[in-house]
SEMAR-888980 format. One line per field, with one value per residue (C-alpha): y negated, x, z negated; residue number from 1. Coordinates in nm, 2 decimals, padded with zeros to 4 digits, always signed. Example, Ala and Ser with C-alpha at 12.3 -4.5 7.8 and 13.67 -1.06 7.14 Angstrom:
2
Y: +00.45, +00.11
X: +01.23, +01.37
Z: -00.78, -00.71
n: 1, 2
//
This chain:
354
Y: +00.01, -00.32, -00.67, -01.04, -01.23, -01.60, -01.77, -02.12, -02.22, -02.58, -02.51, -02.26, -02.15, -02.35, -02.62, -02.50, -02.69, -02.38, -02.04, -02.03, -02.13, -01.86, -01.61, -01.72, -01.74, -01.36, -01.21, -01.37, -01.27, -00.89, -00.89, -01.02, -00.68, -00.47, -00.35, -00.30, -00.69, -00.97, -01.27, -01.63, -01.90, -02.27, -02.52, -02.89, -02.98, -03.14, -02.81, -02.55, -02.37, -02.48, -02.26, -01.98, -01.74, -01.70, -02.04, -02.36, -02.68, -02.96, -03.31, -03.44, -03.78, -04.03, -04.03, -03.83, -03.45, -03.41, -03.65, -03.43, -03.11, -03.22, -03.25, -02.90, -02.78, -02.87, -02.66, -02.35, -02.36, -02.35, -02.06, -01.87, -01.77, -01.54, -01.37, -01.07, -01.21, -01.57, -01.60, -01.92, -01.99, -02.19, -02.50, -02.66, -02.38, -02.45, -02.69, -02.49, -02.16, -02.25, -02.43, -02.13, -01.88, -02.06, -02.12, -01.79, -01.54, -01.39, -01.26, -01.52, -01.41, -01.65, -01.58, -01.78, -01.83, -02.08, -02.31, -02.68, -02.56, -02.42, -02.72, -03.00, -03.05, -03.23, -03.06, -03.31, -03.29, -03.27, -02.98, -02.81, -02.81, -02.73, -02.39, -02.32, -02.36, -02.14, -01.88, -01.87, -01.90, -01.68, -01.31, -01.18, -01.30, -01.22, -01.31, -01.29, -01.15, -01.03, -01.30, -01.52, -01.29, -01.34, -01.67, -01.68, -01.47, -01.70, -02.03, -01.93, -01.61, -01.42, -01.12, -01.10, -00.77, -00.83, -00.83, -00.92, -01.14, -00.98, -01.08, -01.31, -01.27, -01.50, -01.42, -01.64, -01.74, -01.76, -02.11, -02.21, -02.48, -02.47, -02.56, -02.84, -03.01, -02.97, -02.72, -02.58, -02.33, -02.13, -02.25, -02.27, -02.35, -02.46, -02.56, -02.67, -02.97, -03.20, -03.20, -03.12, -02.75, -02.65, -02.75, -02.88, -03.11, -02.79, -02.65, -02.98, -02.96, -02.58, -02.70, -02.94, -02.64, -02.41, -02.31, -02.40, -02.71, -02.56, -02.49, -02.71, -02.74, -02.79, -02.91, -02.91, -03.06, -03.36, -03.52, -03.78, -03.67, -03.72, -04.05, -03.96, -03.63, -03.81, -04.04, -03.74, -03.57, -03.91, -03.90, -03.53, -03.61, -03.37, -03.60, -03.52, -03.15, -03.22, -03.26, -03.36, -03.26, -03.35, -03.14, -02.85, -02.77, -02.40, -02.29, -02.40, -02.22, -01.89, -02.04, -02.24, -01.92, -01.69, -01.97, -01.97, -01.76, -01.78, -01.92, -02.04, -02.09, -02.27, -02.30, -02.37, -02.18, -01.95, -01.74, -01.54, -01.71, -01.69, -01.86, -01.62, -01.34, -01.53, -01.56, -01.21, -01.13, -01.34, -01.11, -01.35, -01.30, -01.50, -01.61, -01.71, -01.78, -01.56, -01.50, -01.29, -01.12, -00.96, -00.73, -00.56, -00.56, -00.32, -00.43, -00.53, -00.68, -01.04, -01.20, -01.32, -01.60, -01.79, -02.16, -02.35, -02.48, -02.28, -01.97, -02.07, -02.16, -01.80, -01.63, -01.83, -01.73, -01.37, -01.38, -01.54, -01.24, -00.99, -00.84, -00.55, -00.56, -00.70, -00.37, -00.37, -00.23, -00.53, -00.55, -00.59, -00.81, -00.53, -00.37, -00.69, -00.67, -00.31, -00.38, -00.66, -00.45, -00.19, -00.49, -00.63, -00.30, -00.26, -00.57, -00.49, -00.14, -00.30, -00.54, -00.27, -00.03, -00.32
X: +00.01, +00.15, -00.01, +00.06, +00.04, +00.03, +00.16, +00.13, +00.40, +00.56, +00.92, +01.16, +01.51, +01.71, +01.45, +01.21, +01.02, +00.91, +00.83, +00.56, +00.81, +01.09, +00.81, +00.72, +01.09, +01.15, +00.87, +00.93, +01.30, +01.20, +00.92, +01.16, +01.32, +01.01, +00.86, +00.50, +00.45, +00.54, +00.49, +00.51, +00.58, +00.43, +00.57, +00.65, +00.92, +01.13, +01.16, +01.19, +01.48, +01.69, +01.66, +01.51, +01.32, +00.95, +00.93, +00.74, +00.81, +00.53, +00.60, +00.38, +00.49, +00.42, +00.10, -00.01, +00.00, -00.37, -00.31, +00.02, -00.17, -00.42, -00.12, -00.02, -00.36, -00.38, -00.09, -00.17, -00.52, -00.40, -00.15, -00.42, -00.60, -00.29, -00.33, -00.47, -00.47, -00.38, -00.22, -00.21, -00.10, -00.27, -00.50, -00.34, -00.43, -00.78, -00.81, -00.57, -00.73, -01.08, -01.04, -00.88, -01.13, -01.41, -01.25, -01.12, -01.28, -00.94, -00.95, -00.80, -00.58, -00.52, -00.24, -00.28, +00.06, -00.11, -00.34, -00.43, -00.53, -00.15, +00.01, -00.21, -00.34, -00.63, -00.67, -00.78, -01.13, -01.01, -00.77, -01.03, -01.28, -01.04, -00.94, -01.32, -01.37, -01.05, -01.21, -01.55, -01.43, -01.13, -01.19, -00.94, -00.73, -00.42, -00.28, +00.07, +00.00, -00.26, -00.22, -00.33, -00.61, -00.75, -00.77, -00.89, -01.19, -01.28, -01.23, -01.38, -01.58, -01.35, -01.18, -00.83, -00.56, -00.20, +00.06, +00.38, +00.65, +01.00, +01.28, +01.54, +01.90, +02.19, +02.56, +02.74, +03.12, +03.39, +03.25, +03.20, +02.93, +02.90, +03.29, +03.25, +02.95, +03.15, +02.89, +03.04, +02.80, +02.49, +02.37, +02.00, +01.93, +01.60, +01.55, +01.21, +01.00, +00.98, +00.57, +00.31, +00.29, +00.65, +00.57, +00.94, +00.84, +00.76, +01.12, +01.27, +01.07, +01.15, +01.53, +01.44, +01.29, +01.59, +01.77, +02.10, +02.25, +02.50, +02.28, +02.27, +01.98, +02.06, +01.77, +01.82, +01.56, +01.38, +01.02, +00.78, +00.82, +01.20, +01.23, +00.96, +01.13, +01.46, +01.27, +01.12, +01.46, +01.57, +01.24, +01.27, +01.66, +01.79, +01.93, +02.29, +02.19, +02.02, +02.18, +01.97, +02.17, +01.93, +01.88, +02.10, +02.18, +02.07, +02.45, +02.51, +02.22, +02.38, +02.64, +02.41, +02.22, +02.54, +02.70, +02.38, +02.32, +01.96, +01.71, +01.37, +01.07, +00.78, +00.54, +00.18, +00.09, +00.34, +00.17, +00.48, +00.83, +01.11, +01.33, +01.29, +01.39, +01.69, +01.82, +01.78, +01.98, +02.28, +02.24, +02.11, +01.83, +01.51, +01.27, +00.92, +00.54, +00.31, +00.40, +00.33, +00.69, +00.66, +00.40, +00.67, +00.93, +01.01, +00.82, +01.12, +01.33, +01.17, +01.11, +00.74, +00.61, +00.31, +00.30, +00.36, +00.72, +00.74, +00.71, +00.93, +01.20, +01.15, +01.20, +01.52, +01.64, +01.56, +01.70, +02.03, +02.07, +02.04, +02.37, +02.21, +02.24, +01.94, +01.82, +01.54, +01.49, +01.44, +01.15, +01.29, +01.14, +01.11, +00.87, +00.67, +00.69, +00.59, +00.28, +00.19, +00.20, -00.02, -00.25, -00.26, -00.31, -00.64, -00.76, -00.75, -00.89, -01.20, -01.23, -01.22, -01.48, -01.71
Z: +00.00, +00.12, +00.04, -00.01, -00.34, -00.29, -00.63, -00.76, -01.01, -01.12, -01.23, -01.12, -01.28, -01.37, -01.33, -01.60, -01.88, -02.08, -02.08, -01.80, -01.53, -01.67, -01.63, -01.30, -01.17, -01.31, -01.14, -00.80, -00.84, -00.95, -00.67, -00.39, -00.26, -00.33, +00.01, -00.14, -00.24, -00.06, -00.29, -00.16, -00.41, -00.40, -00.63, -00.67, -00.41, -00.68, -00.89, -00.60, -00.55, -00.24, +00.06, -00.11, +00.13, +00.00, -00.19, -00.02, -00.19, -00.17, -00.23, -00.47, -00.51, -00.78, -01.00, -01.31, -01.32, -01.19, -00.89, -00.84, -00.86, -00.60, -00.35, -00.40, -00.37, +00.00, +00.10, -00.15, +00.01, +00.35, +00.28, +00.09, +00.42, +00.45, +00.12, -00.03, -00.38, -00.53, -00.85, -01.04, -01.43, -01.70, -01.67, -01.38, -01.11, -01.16, -00.84, -00.62, -00.73, -00.72, -00.38, -00.24, -00.35, -00.22, +00.10, +00.18, -00.05, -00.18, -00.53, -00.81, -01.11, -01.36, -01.65, -01.95, -02.11, -02.35, -02.41, -02.49, -02.85, -02.87, -02.73, -02.92, -03.28, -03.09, -02.75, -02.45, -02.38, -02.00, -02.06, -02.25, -02.00, -01.72, -01.92, -01.97, -01.62, -01.52, -01.77, -01.58, -01.25, -01.20, -01.08, -01.33, -01.63, -01.77, -02.14, -02.24, -02.60, -02.77, -02.96, -02.68, -02.55, -02.89, -02.86, -02.49, -02.62, -02.92, -02.73, -02.40, -02.43, -02.17, -02.16, -02.03, -01.94, -02.18, -02.00, -02.22, -02.09, -02.05, -02.27, -02.11, -02.24, -02.32, -02.31, -02.55, -02.49, -02.78, -02.84, -03.20, -03.21, -03.59, -03.64, -03.34, -03.54, -03.89, -04.04, -04.35, -04.47, -04.32, -04.00, -03.91, -03.54, -03.38, -03.00, -02.83, -02.76, -03.05, -03.04, -03.31, -03.16, -03.28, -03.66, -03.67, -03.99, -04.19, -04.11, -04.24, -04.55, -04.56, -04.58, -04.91, -05.08, -05.02, -05.36, -05.20, -05.05, -04.83, -04.54, -04.22, -03.96, -03.62, -03.42, -03.04, -02.79, -02.77, -02.75, -02.83, -03.21, -03.22, -03.42, -03.65, -03.74, -03.82, -04.05, -04.20, -04.27, -04.46, -04.63, -04.76, -04.87, -04.62, -04.35, -04.42, -04.40, -04.06, -03.71, -03.43, -03.10, -02.83, -02.53, -02.50, -02.14, -02.05, -02.01, -02.37, -02.54, -02.60, -02.81, -03.02, -03.07, -03.16, -03.39, -03.61, -03.91, -03.85, -03.56, -03.70, -03.50, -03.75, -03.47, -03.57, -03.25, -03.05, -02.77, -02.70, -02.81, -02.53, -02.76, -03.03, -02.80, -02.63, -03.02, -03.07, -02.77, -02.89, -03.21, -03.40, -03.69, -03.63, -03.93, -03.73, -03.78, -03.61, -03.23, -02.91, -02.91, -03.23, -03.09, -02.84, -03.13, -03.42, -03.73, -03.95, -03.63, -03.71, -04.07, -04.01, -04.23, -04.30, -04.15, -04.46, -04.57, -04.90, -04.69, -04.46, -04.70, -04.86, -04.51, -04.45, -04.79, -04.71, -04.36, -04.50, -04.76, -04.48, -04.31, -04.13, -03.74, -03.52, -03.35, -03.07, -02.74, -02.48, -02.24, -01.88, -01.63, -01.39, -01.66, -01.65, -01.26, -01.29, -01.52, -01.27, -00.92, -01.10, -01.20, -00.86, -00.70, -00.94, -00.83, -00.49, -00.51, -00.69, -00.41, -00.15, -00.36, -00.37
n: 1, 2, 3, 4, 5, 6, 7, 8, 9, 10, 11, 12, 13, 14, 15, 16, 17, 18, 19, 20, 21, 22, 23, 24, 25, 26, 27, 28, 29, 30, 31, 32, 33, 34, 35, 36, 37, 38, 39, 40, 41, 42, 43, 44, 45, 46, 47, 48, 49, 50, 51, 52, 53, 54, 55, 56, 57, 58, 59, 60, 61, 62, 63, 64, 65, 66, 67, 68, 69, 70, 71, 72, 73, 74, 75, 76, 77, 78, 79, 80, 81, 82, 83, 84, 85, 86, 87, 88, 89, 90, 91, 92, 93, 94, 95, 96, 97, 98, 99, 100, 101, 102, 103, 104, 105, 106, 107, 108, 109, 110, 111, 112, 113, 114, 115, 116, 117, 118, 119, 120, 121, 122, 123, 124, 125, 126, 127, 128, 129, 130, 131, 132, 133, 134, 135, 136, 137, 138, 139, 140, 141, 142, 143, 144, 145, 146, 147, 148, 149, 150, 151, 152, 153, 154, 155, 156, 157, 158, 159, 160, 161, 162, 163, 164, 165, 166, 167, 168, 169, 170, 171, 172, 173, 174, 175, 176, 177, 178, 179, 180, 181, 182, 183, 184, 185, 186, 187, 188, 189, 190, 191, 192, 193, 194, 195, 196, 197, 198, 199, 200, 201, 202, 203, 204, 205, 206, 207, 208, 209, 210, 211, 212, 213, 214, 215, 216, 217, 218, 219, 220, 221, 222, 223, 224, 225, 226, 227, 228, 229, 230, 231, 232, 233, 234, 235, 236, 237, 238, 239, 240, 241, 242, 243, 244, 245, 246, 247, 248, 249, 250, 251, 252, 253, 254, 255, 256, 257, 258, 259, 260, 261, 262, 263, 264, 265, 266, 267, 268, 269, 270, 271, 272, 273, 274, 275, 276, 277, 278, 279, 280, 281, 282, 283, 284, 285, 286, 287, 288, 289, 290, 291, 292, 293, 294, 295, 296, 297, 298, 299, 300, 301, 302, 303, 304, 305, 306, 307, 308, 309, 310, 311, 312, 313, 314, 315, 316, 317, 318, 319, 320, 321, 322, 323, 324, 325, 326, 327, 328, 329, 330, 331, 332, 333, 334, 335, 336, 337, 338, 339, 340, 341, 342, 343, 344, 345, 346, 347, 348, 349, 350, 351, 352, 353, 354
//
């Protein structure tokens, strides 16, 4: 059975803004050599890989994201005429996906990597309404974890098939980031967008709750909350134990993970947790609030804590006291591609039988 899947993306490694872009890029790479699935990827030209067969970059120009998505839609709908199935991701796929579905009668699959309620303390009405439309209009839904599938069911009354993400791996060098930063004692590391979702203020407060004062928290990434977080570290009395290092280039991430004694993920909501499995691949133990990645890891691999500062502080102290190796079986992106291929074939078999 040979068929064509038209996929809509936004970023592509190394031009990524989050786990969605990583997942789309990994899937595209794994499908490229397969004879059974021909995947074409449409995405903004500014994030598209140069001279990559099977990708089509579209100039989206200026304007807000809705305007830019509208410009993507025309090309996506045009290309959908030759596709057996279309696959979009999250809320931004609604306009392109629904138009292609209507004009060409092609089955539409949507993957939810996260929901607006994951990303925002007060989700914008427009995003929530669009996600509801996606859930209603898509022929089939995928969620990246049971955690996300539960939220899709609860918030939008829709069922989805769970296909977990794969585990990206990182390769540290001999660089000692802790020494470069002058860290004298245990190093905690966090990296991610400085947004409400990531719960960084809980981690900063947890630092002030520790029963030891020789711990340094290194915070990577940027966002609209950076200045507030720096001020909060001062108010919490841990400014001298906190290092804001800004954006960490992808090529340097592995050394940050490996130099840390613990990676800490204090997110309010973490549908999967790409940074969590990246840290594990560097051999670094992880303290985390609830996350989708835990569903495909051994029970004692992560130190899981409730989302409050006291619990995070207790988890950090537990993590620093452990010296056993981090052991787990990584989920490969080839396995993720296999699961998608099986899913696509079931969708097309249903279409043939209808």
